[in-house]
C-alpha positions, 0 to 999 in steps of 0.5 A: 902740835895743837889741841882743841876741846869739844867737850867737858869745858862747860861742865863735867861730862862729854870729855873730848879733845882733839890733838893735831900733830904731823898731819895726824889727828888723835882724839882723847876720849869721846864721851857723852853729855849727861844732865841738863836740858840740852844733853840729848841734843848735844850728844846727837848733834854732828861732830864739829870735826871730821870723823873720817880724819881721826886716826886714833882715839886714846881712852882714859877710862871706861865711864860713859862721859869719856867713852859714850859717843864712841859708837856714834863716832864709829857709826858716822865714819871713824875708821881708825883704832882705839887704844886703852888699858885692857881693863878699860876695854873690858869695862867699856864693852859692858858699859856701852852695850848697857848704854845702847840698851837704854837708848833703845828702850828710851826710843821705844817708850817715846814711840809708844806715846808719840802723837801721829804727827811726831816722827818716830824716835831712833836710838843714837846707836844700837848694840851692833854699833857698839860691837862694830866699835869694839872691833877696832878697839884692839890695842891695849897697854899696861901702865908705864909701857911706852908705845908709838901712837903715830909719827912724832907721838909716843904715849904712856899710860899711868895709873889715875886711881879713878876706876879699874884701868883708869889712866892719865896719859903722858904724850911725848910730842915731836914736830918740826924739830920741836918737842913737848911733853903733854899730860892729859889727866882724864879723871884722877882718883881720890886717895886712900880708897879700897881695891885700887891704887892711889893715883901715881905721881906724874912726870914733869910736863910742859902742858897739862890738861887736868880735871877739876870736878872737886877743885873747890873742896876736899873730901872727908876722910874715907873712914869717916864716910864709911862710919856715916854710911853704916850709921845710916843703915843702922838708923834705917833698920831701927825705923824699919825702912830700907836704904837706897844707894844710887850707884855708879856701876863701875868702881863705886858699886865694888867699893861699896860692896867691899865696905859692906862686906867688911862691916857684915864680917865684923858684925857692924851690920844688922844680922838680918840685913840683905844687900842687893846689887840690882844692876846687871852692868854692875854685876858684870863689872864686879866679875871683871874686878875679880879677874884683875887682882893684879892691879889691886892695892895692898889691902885688897890683895891681902884680902884676896890672898887670904881667900876672902872676897867682898863680892860673894858673901851670905848677905849679898844678893845679885839680881840680874833679871827684871823680875827679881828686881821688881820683887825687891820693891815688895820689901818694906825693911832691912834691905840695902839696895845698890842700883844704877844709875848713880845720878838717878837719870835712869835704870832700876834705881828710879823704880826703887826711888819711886817706891821708897822716897815717900816713906819717912822710915827709908834713907837715900844715900848719895855717894857720888857727884850729882850733875846739874839737871839730874834727878839725883841733883834735884833730890840732893838740893832739897826738893819736896817732890820728885817727878818719876814716870809722870808721878809726883812723889813726895820726898819724905825719906831721909836724904844723905850725901856722903862725899868721901866715897867720891872716885874723884880727887879733891882739891888737895890731891889735885894740887899735889898732882899738878905740882908734881908735873912742874908744868908751865901751862895748866888747862882746866876741864871737867868741872863746874865754873865754881870748881874751876875758878877755885882750883885755878886760884889755889894752883896759882897760890900753891904752885909755880905755874902762872899760865892757868886757864880754862879750856874753851869749846872749839878754841885751839891751843898751839903748844908751840906758842906756850911758855916753857 
């Protein structure tokens, strides 16, 4: 009954935790590392554990920092099964295929420019590896449905309120006559957001591993963030500029469409505005959202039942094709452009930034976390220039960060969730050092838990030695 962490311990990406029990090995997530100079090397490095010994992978949700290395796991010999909620599987398929395409394009760009003495680059995985992965991803469970994982392990998914299908995982463990209740948080959602439910209240547990992305702060009220976004749109329209929003394809894009639809419907947006969802993956994800109204929250369900949809209205344009995306860059004013990636590490938003960052009449709005080492973080931190495709672009556009759109729980929500578990042992992951330190201090003050520690890479925790 042991847990060893191999990711998301020194930052917010690369979630990967190995549970060993009754001679079985269960992997909780298998995500990529994002941002920073060593991300590529970390992603392509050998797994520290024996891939062929993994029996089951339990996936918390479909963000790449939680699933992005699954095709590599399969490619290197994983023969077990993958388990998740059904929406997570559907979102993961498009996310991983998109990731494979980006990896292939990146390798192709390198090979076009490489010198004769450099070996050719190969993508970490390709679409065939993704499809092989989906072939063993055939087990889906609804929220609150308890299922057998292996000998001595029963699991239950609970609504994490982070993105569509996201779950925190309750694990009932039995080994050698000893029992423990273990909860892995995955990523926990912010409250009072549109479309999906708030995170559900967790059961009591002995051991909790929980995220800490925003452990050092609370978010602004959601409506205040909506108002700030709409004010930014109005100001850019008056300056005759565009609004660029680097957008995460899963959840953030759909929430922004929901907000923009209501504002357009109620006359809060200029009538001439055109809204572009310029992301093939976000468009596909939006269609998946449309197929799952059964897990909408009450507000979104009421809209659905009234025959309204935030995903199809007159001002909205979907641009799947590259040629249509390129035409957007000819627009000088009146456009709201939602494009990935959310941290501006790649994708179509980089081209839009290249065309708009230097224009003082434009506005760039960041609505999500920007990890260290990413272009988004570079811009948010106040840089004067951004290097994009080898060109130094002056940053003259107005830069705005609206953190109330975050899909992650803030300190208040994290504390309430942890308190509900009444756990004697809490281990923090998925956060920068400052966030983890602040959250640990706050939890020690606000809860009865005394054993609060950070997980360390490769360090094994024996559940049977922990306080009860």
